[in-house]
N, C-alpha and C positions, 0 to 999 in steps of 0.2 A: 321828210317834214310833213306834219299833220295839217290837213286842210281845215280851216275854221268852218263852223256851221253857217249856213245861210241865214240872213236876217229873218226873224219870225218863226224859225224852226227850232224846236226843243231837242237838244242832243240826248242820247240815251242816259248819260250820267245825271242830267237834270231830272229826268222822269223818275229815276230810282231814288234820288234824294227827296223828291216830293212825296213819293209813296212811304218812305221811311218816316218823314215828319208826320204824316197823317196817322200812321200806326202808333207813334208815340203819343199824339194827342188823344187818340181813342183810349189807349191804356191808362193815361193819367185821369181822364174823365171817369173811367170805370172804377179806378181805385178810390177816387173822391166820393163817388156815389156809394160805394160799398162802405166807406168809412163813416158816412153820414147815416146810412141806413142801419148799420150794425152797432150793437152796444160795445163800449170800450172794453178791451181785453188787457188785463194787468198781468205783468210777468210775475211768476213765482219761481224762485230759484235758490239753489245752494250757492252762496257767494264765497265761502271760505272753508277750507278743510286742510288736513295734513298732507304733506308731500309724500310721506311714507307712513304706513300704518304698522305699528309695532305690536307684537303679540302681547296681549294682556296689559298694555300700557294705555291708560285713558287718554282720549283726545277729544277735540271739540269740532263741531260743525257750525258754521254761521249761515243762517237762512234768512230769506227776505220774502215775506208774503204780502204782495201789493194787491190785496183784495179790499172791498169796501168794509168788510167785517174782519174781526180777529179770526185767525186760522189755526186749527189744531195741527201741530207738527208731530209726526211719529217717525222714529228711526228704527228700522227693522233690518235684521241680517238677511242673507240670501234665502234662508230657510223660513223666514217669516216671524222669527222670534223678536219681540219688542225689546229694544235696547234702551231707548230714551224717548221722552215725550215732553212737549212744552206747547205754549201758545204764542203765536207770532202776531203782534199788533200790525195794523195796516201801514204799509210803507216803512216799517221799522225793521232793522236787522236784529236778529235774535241769535245769541250764541247758545247752542245746545252742548252742555259739558258732560264729562264723565262717560263718554261712549267707549266701549272696549270690546274687542273681538279676540278670540283665542286661536283662530285657525284661518288659513287662507280660504277655506271653503265657505266662510261666512260672508265673503265678498262676491259681488258688489252689494253695497247697502241700498236699501229701498227707503227713500225719504219722501214721506207724504206730507204735502203742505196744502191743507184744505182738500180739494179734489184732485190736485195735481200730484203726480208721482215722478220722482227723479231717481235715477241710479247714480250712486256715488262710489267711486272706487279709487284706489291708489296702490302703488306697489306695496307688497307685504314683506315684512322681515321679522325674524326673531328679535326679541328685545335686546339681546346682547350685541347684535350687529351695530347698534347705535354708537357704541364706544369704540368700534374698530377704526373708523377714519382718523380720529385724533391720535389713537394709540399707534397706528401705523406710521403717521407722520412723525410722532415723537421718537419712536423706536428707530426708524431709518435715520433721523437726524443725529441721534446719539451714537448709532453704530458706525455710520459712514462719514460723519462729521461734515455733511453737506446738506444745508437746510432747504434750499430752493426745490430740489428734486423731491425731497421728503414731503414738503408741503403739497406739491403738485400731486404726489401719489395719494395722500390723504384726501385731497379735494376730489380726485377722480373716483376713489372708492365710494365716497358718499354720493357723488353724482351718478354712479352706476345704479344705486338703488333708486334714486329719484327718477332716472330715465327708464325704469322698468327693466333693469339689467341688460340693457342694450349697450355694448361697449362703445360703438361709434357715437351714438347719441350722448353717452356720458362724456365723451371727449369734447363734443361741441358745447355741452352744458357747463363744462369747466370755465369756458371763456365767457359765453353770453349770459349765463344765469348767475355766475358767482364772481368772477374777477371784475368784470365791467361794473356790475351794481355795487360791489364793495368799494371800488375806487370812486364811484360817483355818488356815494351815500352822503348827502348833505345833512339829512335829518339826524343821523347818528354821529355826525362830525368827522367822518372819515376824510372827505375831501378837504375840510378845513385843516385837519391834522397834517395831511400831506403838504398842503401849501405852506402851513406854518413851519414845518420841518425844512422845506426847501428854501424858504425865505431866511430862516435862521442859518442854514448852511451857506447861503449867499453872503449874509452878514459876517460869518466867520471867515469866508474867503477875503472879504474887504479888509477886515482888521488884521488878518495875517499878512496881506500884501502891503498895507501901509506901515507895518512895523509895530502895530499896537500889541499884538500877541507877545512878541519878544520883549516889549516894554513891561508887560505884566510879569513875565517870567523873571526879569531882572529885578523888578520891584519887590516881588514876593520872595525871592531867593534868600535874602537875609533873615526872613521870618521862618520860612520852611527850609531849615538847614539840613534836615534829615528826613528819612522816610516816615518816621513816626509823626513828626509835625505835619508833613505833607498830607498824610491820611486824615489826621484830625482836622486840618484846614478844609479838606474836601467835604468831610462830614458836616462841619459847621456851615459851609456854604449851602449844603443841602437843607439844613435846618432853617436857614434864613429865607429860602424861597419855599415857603410853606403853603402857598395859596393854591397851587395846582401841580399835580404830579408830572404832567407832560412838560410844562415850562421848567419845572425843577430839573428833570432828567436832561433835557437838551441844553439848557443854559449852563448848569453846573458841569456837565461832562465836557462840553466844548470849551468852557473857560479854564477848567483845571487841567485838561489833558496836556498842554505844553509844560505845565509845572510838574506834573507827575512823571512825564517822560524824562525830564531833566533829572528827577530824583530816582530814575530807573525803577519806578513802580510798574508792574506788569499791567497791560491793558485789561486783563481779566480782573485784576484787583480794582482798578478804577471803575469798571462796569459794575462790580459788586457794590462798591461804595455808593455809586449813583443810584442803582436799582433799589437797594435795601434801605435807602433814606427817603426816596421820593414818595411812594405810595403810603408808607407808614406815617410820615409826618402830615401828609394831606388828609389822611383819615382821622388823625388824632386831634388836629387843631380845630376848634369850634368855628373858625372863620376860614372857609376854603371852598373850592368848587365842589367838593364832595358833600358838604354838610347838608345842603338843601335836598339833594337826592336821597341821602340816607334818612333824613327826618321825614320826608314824604312817605317813604316805604314803611317806616316805623308807625306813622299815622295810619296807614292802610291796615297794618297788622293789628293795631290796637282796636280799630273799628270792627274788625272781624272777631276779635277776642271777646268783645263785650257780650256777644251772643252766647258764648260758652260759659259765662259766669252768671250768678244770681245775686240778688239783694245787694248787700254792702260791697261785695266784690265787683259786681257790675258797675256800681256807682263809682267805685275807686278807679277802675280801669278807664271808664268813660271820662273821668276828670283829669287823667294824666295828660300832660303836655308832651307831644312827641319830641320836642327839642330837649325838654328836661330829661326824658328817658335816654336820649342820645348822650347827654352830658354824663348821666349816671352810668352809662356803659363803658366810658373811657377807662376807668380802673380795671375793667374786665377784658380789655383788648390786649390780651397777653402776647399774642404773636407780634403785632406792630411795636409794642413797647419793648419786648425782648429783642426784636430785630434791631432796633436802634441801639439798645444796650450792647448787643454783640458787635455791631459796627464799631462802637467806641472801644470795646474790649480788645478786638483784634488789632485796632490801630494803636491804642495806648500800650498794650503788652507787646506789640510788634511780633505776634506769633500767628501762624497759619497752620493748616493741616490738609492732608489729602492733595488733590489736584491743584488747589490754590497755592499750597506751600511749594510745590514743584514749579509752578509758574513764577512765583516770586523769587525763588532761588535762581531760576534761569535769567530773569530780568536783572537781578542784583549782580549776577556774575558777568553781565554784559553779553549774554548769548541771545539777546533779542527781547524787545518789549512784548512781542507776541510769538506764538509758535511758528516755526518754519513751515511754510506752506499754508498758513492760515488765510482764509478768505475774509478780509476785513469788511465789516458792514459799512464803514466809511473809508474811502481811499485816501490815505495820508502818505502814499509813496511818492515816487518821483513826479507824478502828475498833480500832486496836491499844491495848493497855492503857497508859495514861499514869499518871504519878505523881499521887497524890491531892493536891489542893490543900492546902497547909499542912503536908504530911508532911515531917519532917526527912530530909535526905539523908545517911543513915548507911551507910557502905560495908559494914559487917559484916552488915547485913541481907541483902546479896546474897552476900557472901563465905562466910558460915557455911553457908547451904544448898548452895552449890556445893561447898564442901569436904566437906560431909556426903555428897553424891553420890559423890565420889571415894573417900572413906574407906570407905563402906559397900560400894561395888563391890569395892575391893581386899580388904576383910575377907571379903566373900562369896566371892570367888575363892579365897581361902586356905582358908576353912572347908569349902566344898563340895569343893575339890580334896583337902583332907586327909581328908575323910570317904570319898572314893572310893579313895584309894591307901594310906591308913594313916598312922599317926603317924611312922613311920621314913623315909618317902619324902623324896627330895631336893626342894628348892624348885621346880626346873624341872619335876619330875613332878607336883607339887601343882598348879601353874598349868596344866599341860597337861591334867590330868584335871578341872579345874573346870568348872562350868556357867555359861558367860558370860551366857546369856540370862536366867536366873533372877536372877543378881546385878545385872544392869542394871535389872531391874524393882525389886528391893529398893532400890537406890540412888536411883532417880528418885522412888519413893514416899516414902522417907525425906526427900529434899530438899523435897518438897511439904509434908510434915508439919512439918518444922523451919521452913520459910518461913512457914507459917500460924501456928505457935506464936509466932514472933518478932513477927509482925504483931499478933496478938491480945494477946500478953503486954505489949507496949509501948503498947497501945491506939492503934495506928496505923490499924488496920482492924477493923471488926466482923466477926462470923462471916459475915453476909450479904455484906459487901463482899469478904471473902476468897473466897467461892464465886464471886461475879461476876468477880473478877479471874482466878481459876483457869480458869473457863469461857472467858473472853476469850482467855487464852493458848492454850487447847486449840483454839479456833476458828481462831486464826491459823495453825495447823499443818495444816488440813484439805486445802488445795490440794496440799501436799507429800505427804500420805498418799495422795491419789488418784494422783499421779504415781508414787509408790513402789509402790503396789499394781499399777498397770498395767505398770511395769517388771518386777516379779516375774512377772506373767502372761505377758509376752513371753518371759521366761526359760524358763517352762514350755513355751511354744510351741516354742522352739528345741530343747528336749529332745525333744519329740514328733516334730518333723520331722527330727531327727538332725543338727542343725548341727554340734555338737561332734564327732560321729562322722566326718562328712565332712572337717572340718578336721584332725582327728587322723590321718586317712588320708594326709594330705600328708607325714607323717613316714615312711611306709612306703617300702620300696625301698632301694637301696644309695646311701649318701651318703658323700662323703669325710669322714673323722672330724674333720678340722680345721674343717669347716664346720658340724658338728653343733650346737655351742652357739648359733651365730648363727641357724641354721634353727629351732631349738627356741624361741629368743626371739621370732622373728617369728610362728611358729605359735601360741605361747601368747598373744601380744599380739592376734593376729587372733581367736582363740577367745574371749578375755575381752571384746574389743570387740564381737563379735557376740552373745555370750550375756549380757553384762552382769554376770558374776560371776567373780571371781578364784579363789574357793574351788573351784568346779566345774572350772575349768580345771586347777588343781593336782591335783585328785582324778583327773582323766582322764590327764594327761600324766606326772606324776612316776612312777607305777608302770610307765609305758610306756617312758620315755626312759632310765631307769637300766639296765635289761637291754638296751635297744637300743644304748647306748654300749658296754657290755661285748661285745655280739655283733659290732658293727662293728670293735672292736679285736681281734677274734679271741680274746677271753678272756684276753689276756696284757697285760703292761705295767702292772699295777696294784700288784702286791706290791712291785716295785722303785721305784715312785713315778714312773716315766716318763710314764704316762698317767693317773695319779690326778687330776692337775690338770684334765684334760679332763672326767673324771667329775664333779668338783666344779663346773666351769664349766657343764656341761650341766644339772645339777640346779638350780643357781642361776638359770639362764636361764629355767626354768619359773616360778620364784617371781617373778623380776624382770619377765618378759614378761607374767605375769598381772596384776601391778599396773599396768604400763604400759598395757595394753589397757583396764583398769578406769578409769584416769584419762582415757582418750580417749573412752570410751563414754558417750553420753547416757542409756543404759538401765541404767547401773550404780547399784546402791543407794547406795554411798558418794558417788557424784557427786550423786545426788538429795539425800541428807542434807546434803551440803556447801552446796548451793543453799538448802536449808531453813534451816540454821543461820545463813547469811549474809543471809537474806532477799533473795536474788538471783533474777532471772529464770533459770530452769534452762538454757534454750538459750543465753543470754548467757554463763553460766558455762562451758558447753562450748566456745563459740566462742573465748573469750579464753584458756582453759586449753589447748586443743588444740595451738596452735603451740608452746607451752612444753613440753608433754609430748612432742611429736614431736621437737623439738630435742634434748631430754635423752635420749630413747629412741634416736635415731640415733647420738648421741655415745657412749652406752653400748654400742650394738651394734657400732660400728666399732672403738672403742678397747678395749672390754671383752670382749664375747663373741668377736669375731673376733681382736682383738689378742692376748689371752692364749692363744688356741689356736695362734697363730703364734710364741709364745715370749716375749711381753712380760710381765714380772712384773706381778702384779695391782696392786701399789701404784703402780707407774709408770703403768699404764693409768688408775688412778683420779686421780692427780695431773694427768696430761695432760688427762683429761676436764674437771676443774675449770678448768684453764687455758684450754681451748678455749671453755668456756661463758663465762668472764669476758671473754675477748677478743671473743666475739660480742656480748656486751652493750655493751662499750666501743665497738665499731665501729658496730653496727646499733641499739643501744638509744637511746631518747630520754630525756633527763633530765626528771624530773617536777618541776615547780616546787613549792617549799614554800609554805605558806599563811601563815607567820608565827606566832610564839608567841602573839601577842595574840589571834589568832582561835581558838586552842586553849583558852585559859583563860577566855574570856568566854562567858557565856550558856549556853543549853541547846544540845544537839547538834542 
């Protein structure tokens, strides 16, 4: 036991504490005096740059010069060669563009901001490396039919470059720099989409448990008596939900799946019907969550194009309304238009080819709605929510919650857009300014609440049973959410390694104007295929290709209309190509969500849809993008495209046998 110190005597610990406090006071006073006596020092720094520097691919540096006067900024390579220069205003960030190095020896860069010199370096890679991460993921997924490991491999390969080729650091970066930020991205809507999907899954669990899903099946069975009618009904449902591709995919897929299961349509076919309807219809309709984004990008491109024109041409381009240009591009959106036409043709003719025909034959013969051993994006097996024993099969218990989702989302788009642009704005501007991610959350939550209220109000389920059913529906979505998060992570990797920058560089140089729409379509498709996102592709290419078109035309031929069609075709080629690449890509979020809604193996969905997307894309490329540039009227090109697709189905398509009306109307699906 320690003896206490005598009264009036300072123990050793007390003396040490006193000395420490005295030293701290002295240090603080010294710092204060130095701060008062010395002039203010303002930081000068490089605040933004590439994660990976690609050989001969231009990149940007963002600098901030916090001096009292404007500062000269010079960027030189390691040998002292001047690469770029600019002036940075006091306290303002300045982006220095079009910096390029062609060898590893050029690093580190020397960035002089006023009198301060900073060294800037990043891992170096050849330009072709930027396409390896997405290609690796896509190849592994298609070869081994397992998408999660494939996505992880692609993310790790990109992270390897970002981490300076340190394998251990790359492994840590996969989690802390890519997966976690991708899941927590509220600005890009990732978090909202995950929550929306999980809430919608919970709603599906509720309406399945209370018997509503079976009620819809029995109500629709007299109308969808065969496979042909069932496919057309699914397409029409997709056309009806035109305002957002995410809502379209999840609502239509989850609603129609029990019906198509009863008709013995393969899950691959349902995923195709959902995927090939959602984005095309959202991109074509002038009132949707896409239109504001597309119009703003077109406006940016027109603003840049004015500088490439002179006289009457410049006045004509500056007077164009971006929304009017968007409307005028719709007849040139050959891939979305032909994709919708092909969905109808395959449904009405009841013919398929390739892997899709084999999947349909398997399902029609009763050998399984999906491939044996398939890893379904949504678990609809024994653990999936089943109707409660004895619950009446009332169709409105499913229809009312689904209709609630649609109406709340539409109302939310209108009210949020109206609040942003004011009460006098046109409807197109209202939808363009709306907040789609918030409204999707409102709609899915409202659907859950209405489904629970109907279940409890009719005494079909207790509160505890509602919670269990909702949780069961959420659990069924977990595999899809893992795939979706990894796909977003791979998208972030492609941004860091400069995949889109490398692919967009393919458009540089002198091209014959007549080939520009076709080249733009291919480039946009490749970019969306490699990055998994059509919106990023549009954001990069539209502001680039509009002024490029004007520049290649010499700034003339637009006011008199002789070359205006080329401008419209080139602009629409970005939109169409982005959707085309999105449909072909295993790492696209809408492709993942389509597999989710259809409860299909994701790789099987990609394998069966890919030949269809390639056929439609090549037809649109040859007859549309290239044909209209050679003088074919757009309506002739469109009709010819539909005729070619119908002829291909007639010659190479395999008729899918019907299963008989008695099989549709009897028993459970």
